[in-house]
N, C-alpha and C positions, 0 to 999 in steps of 0.2 A: 017847759017854757023855750020857745022857740030856739033855735042855732043858729049862729053865727056865721055866716058864709066865707070859707075864702076858697082862693083856688090854690094855693098851696100852704101848707102851715109845714115849720119847719121843729122839733123839738131839742132845743139844748140849744149854750148860747156860748159852748166854747169855742176852740177856733175855729173845728169843722163849721159849725153851723151859725157863727160868724163869715166865713168863708162863702156858704150857701145863699146868704142872704144876701151880701156882695151880689157875688154873680144872678138871681135871683131880680136885683135892683136893676141892674148893669140890663141886666135884658130886656127892662122894662116893666117889670111887675112892679105897683104901687103899696107901699105899703095899707094893710086891712084900714080903710079908717080915718085914710088920708084927705079920705075926696077926691077931687076928676072927676074923667068921666063912667056912670056907672057901667059903662061894659067890660075898663078898664079889668085887666087881672089884678091880682091881689095877690098879698101872700102875709105871713104873721111868723114873728118868731117866742117861741112859749121856754121860758128859763125858768127853774123852780129854785136860782139863785136867786138873795137878797138884792146882791147885785154882780155889775162887770165881774168877770172872769174866768166863771166856770169852776173849774178839779183846782185851779192854780191857785186861787185863793183859801185851800182847804193847804199846800206845800205844807212844809219845816223852814221855818227863818234861816236855816244854814242852805238849803237849795236854790243855789246861788245861778246868776244869768248865766255867767263862763260858760256851765255845765249845763245847760239850755240849749238842744241846737234848734234853730227856727224855726221856735214858736210865736218872734215877734217877727217874722215875717207874712203879715196878712193882705193881702190882696187888693190895690186896688186906689194905695196912700204908701209915700214912701220910706223905708224903715227906721223911727227914729234912734237918734242915738242911746248907747247903752253901756251903762257904767255895770261892766263885767264883774264888780264887788256887789249889785243891789242883789238882796232876796226874790227870787223869779214871782212871788206872792204879791210883792207891793209892785213892782215896775210893769206885771201884766195886768193889776185890776185898771190898773191906770192905764194902761197901752188901750186894753178891749172896753173902756165906759170912752176915751176919744174918741173911738177907731166911729163906736156906736152914736156916738153923739155928731161927729160930725160927717158921715154918711146916710144920718138919719133914718137910722135903721130900724125898723120896728120891733123890738123888743116887747114882751107883759113879764112878767117878774112882780112877785114868785109868785109863777103861775106850773101845779104842777098835772101831769098829765096822769093818769091813772088805766087809760085805756083805750086804743085803736080798734076799729069792728067795720067790715061790712055794712053801707048801707042797707044796700040786697044784691040779690044775684046777678046783677047785669059785672060784669067784667070791666069796665067804663065808666061807670060808677061812680059814687060818691064815696067816703071813710068817713064814718063820725068818730068825731074825737072828745071825752070826756074830762071832762077836768076841773081844775080848786075855779075856774073862769070860766064854768057853764058846761055847758057843749057846742063843741063846733061841726063843723062841716067840710072835706076839703076835697078838691079832687084829688090831689096828691099830697105824698108826707115824706117829709126828711127827716131822718132820726141819725139826730148830733147825739144822744144823750149820751157815749164814753161810758166808762168802766169807773170810776173814780167809787162811785155811789154801791158799787159791789165788792167790797174787797175781795179774795178765797182767804178762808180758813181750812186747810185741812185738816181732817180726823187721825186722831194718831190712841193710841190704848192709850188708859192713865188719861188725859186730860185734864179732864175735869179734876181730878185731883194735887194740882200742882197748888203749891202752898205762896210761891212766888208771885210774879207780878206777868200775864201774855199779852201781848197786844201787836196790831199790824200796824206797817206800815202807816198808813191812813191814818194811823193815832200819836203818830210819833211826834215831837214836837224841839229836841236836843238833848244830845247827849248827858250832858250839865246831867240832868236829873237820876242818871245811872252811874254816877260815879260814887267807887265802894263798893262797887254789886259786881257779877259775872253775867257776862249776859252772853244769854245763844242766838244767835244770828240762823236760820231757814231761811235759804232759797240761792240763788244763780243767778239771779237777774243784777240790771246797775244798781236797780235801788241796795240789794242787799249789798257788794259788793263797797256803794258809796258809802253807809251806814256803817261799815264793820271799821272802814279806813278814820268814820267822825268818831264811831263811844272808841274805839281802840286806843284814842288818843286821850284818853280820860279815866281806861279801868280795862279791865280782861277780859276776853271775848270771847268764844269760842260759834265755829262756822260748819255747816252739813249739810248741804244737799244730796239731793237723790243722786245727780250722773256728775262726772265728772268734771267740774270747768273746760269753756275751750277757750283761753286767753288766742289773741292776735297781736302783734308785736309790730305788722304794719296799719298805718290810717284808714280808714273806712272812705273808700275813692265811691266815684258814683256805679263803679260797672256792679264792685259788689254791693251795693245799692241797691241796682237793679235786679240781680240775681237774687237777694235775697225775697225784697217784694215779691217776683216772679213767684218763689215758691210757696211762701205766705198765697197768694191770688188760688193756687193752684190749688191749695186746701180745699176754701171758699167754695169756688168753682164744685167740687165734687159735693160740698155742702154737711164738710167735717166741721170741728169749734174750729175756729182760727188760734193759730200757730205763732207767738210774741214774736218779731223780728229779731229779736236778741240771741233769741234759741237758733235764730239761722244763722250768726253772722258771730256769736261768741260775744265774750269782753275784749275790751282794747288793752291797753298797759297802759298808766296811765304815770304821769309823778307822783303821785300822793296814790295811785293805790302801790307802784311800787314801793313806796316807803310802809304803806300801809301792812306790806311781803315781806319788806323787813321785819318791821313787831311780830311778823308771824300770826299776824291777823287774817292771814290768805291763805294759811293753815288748815284746807279742809278736810273735812272728815266725812264717810257715807251716813246715810241715815242712823240713827237709834231705832230700837226696836219700842221705847215706852216710855212715856211721860211718868212717873211716881212725884210722891208730891214734896221733894225735897231736887229734887234735878233731872235725869234724865239718863234710861240704861242702857246701857252701847252693848252694840253688840258682841262686846266679849265677853261684857258678862258685868262691866264693872257700872259702879254711878259714877256720873259726873254731875257734883253739885252744881244748882242754874239759882241763880236768883229773879231772874228775868229772862222769860222767849220772846222775840223779835219776830213773828213771822214776816221775811218777807216777800213771798208768794205769789202776788199778782192781785189780779181780778180779774173778774171776768164782767163780760157785756153787759148792759144797762137795758135789757129788753125786754120786762116784763111786764110791763103797760102794751105792747104787740103781740102777748098769748092768743085773744082776741081773735085773732088771723092764720093758728094756725101754721105755723113757716117753717118750724125747726123740721125738718125730716129724717129720715131712717140712723143717720149719722151720728144724731145730735146736737150738728149745725144747722147754720142757714145757708142751702144751695144760693149763689150770687152770679148773676152776668156783671162784671164789675160793681158797680155800686146800686148796682139795683135789683131785686130779691128776685130770683129766676120764676117766679110761681107767679110773683106779684106784680108787674110795671108799675104800681102805681105808688110803691114806696120804695124808697132809697135809703140804704143805711152808709151813714159818712162818719170813718172816724172807726169803722169793725175791720177786721182785719186788717189787711196791707194798709188800706190808710189809715189805719191806728197812729201813725209816725207822724211826727210834727212835717213832715216836708212832702207827706201823701196826704193828710188832710185838706189844703190848701188844691191839691190836685180834686178830688173828691167833691169837693163842692162842684168845681164846677162841670164837670160830669157826669153829674146828678142834678145840675140844670138844666145842661142842655138837653139830657136826651126824658126832661120830663117835659121838657115845652112841645118836642115830638106826640106825647096823649090826645084820646081825644078830643075836640075844647080848648086847648092848650097850646093856641097861636097871640099871642099877644107880641104887640109893634116891640121890634128891637132899637132902639132907637142909638144915635152917631154918641159917642162919649162925647161932646158937646151939653145933649141931655144929661148927660148925669152929671148930682155935684161935682160943682166946683174942686171940693177936698180932693176927692179923688188923683188930681191932676198935678198937686203941689207936695212937695214935701212935709213930714209933721212936724210940730213943733215940740222941743226936746223934749224927751221922758219925764220932765219934771224941771220944777223950775233951781234946780241947785248943778250947778256944773256938771257936764257928765265926760267921763275922760273917754 
């Protein structure tokens, strides 16, 4: 079957992917199949989800908008009213859907991308894209697949012998299902401490991390954010696997976490030596009984479909120059490394599009703002039909 041609393909329609699509359309690219001049540059967005919202569709209901920063700041449309008490999964599914609709973005779903490869040896040639919607060919690819589909499970001795329940935060639903059970939470990030707070209100918990967590009393200002992102950027520039921003910034005390600490939920223990059928064996040789082990151990970037391009270097990561893969300028990674934060994702989408339009053969017209959909200039409607606080 003949491949469908497009100038730019975006893979993923979470925050980073939608930001990239916005900037592509703003710079004059047309949605593939939308008609217009035969010479007009085109783009499309592949999304493996059944509907809008990206990974936020799968977040637990107790993760509220009050604890999510910057995710409702997509470019081009004024930020809608937000009810801080609403589950982020509900708000963002609705918000992303309205954003796609109002801007007429070219989202194809559900479409799974299984491989991206070079069509020939020409460094300015096209990239072949294998999808569940057939074969495609693009001049450039913006990868925005995020991490949610690749939860990281560390391997520990005896792990398979545990008779209780083991789950990753990707599978977490609510604390109530653990009532009456002793829950071990493993991990030193924001998700780990947030879930310790939540679960410790209904049952007993123990917290384990590989390293002693670093806590911040002060808020996280713009300079601190800039410094943290710079450290992550340096790692990916060297081709090392990206480090999470929170690993650099540390954890910030909030009133809720202070209360959790008062309950003893944040009394951190060093990692156990092994897992046994009824619990974990501590470093001092004693057995800590447990019913549930919750792995809050993070995620890895979903990049398996890019394997045919052989982008990874000796350091295990992908050497980057901004959003551009250093060795392959036709491929940009947004939502990777320093742009994996909610604020960084918007900036990365804009940067990727600007760089791609400098590639050979990529010279679409740049319209004035009056040529862009009117929805980009007006305030969005309220996030739902109910009153927002």
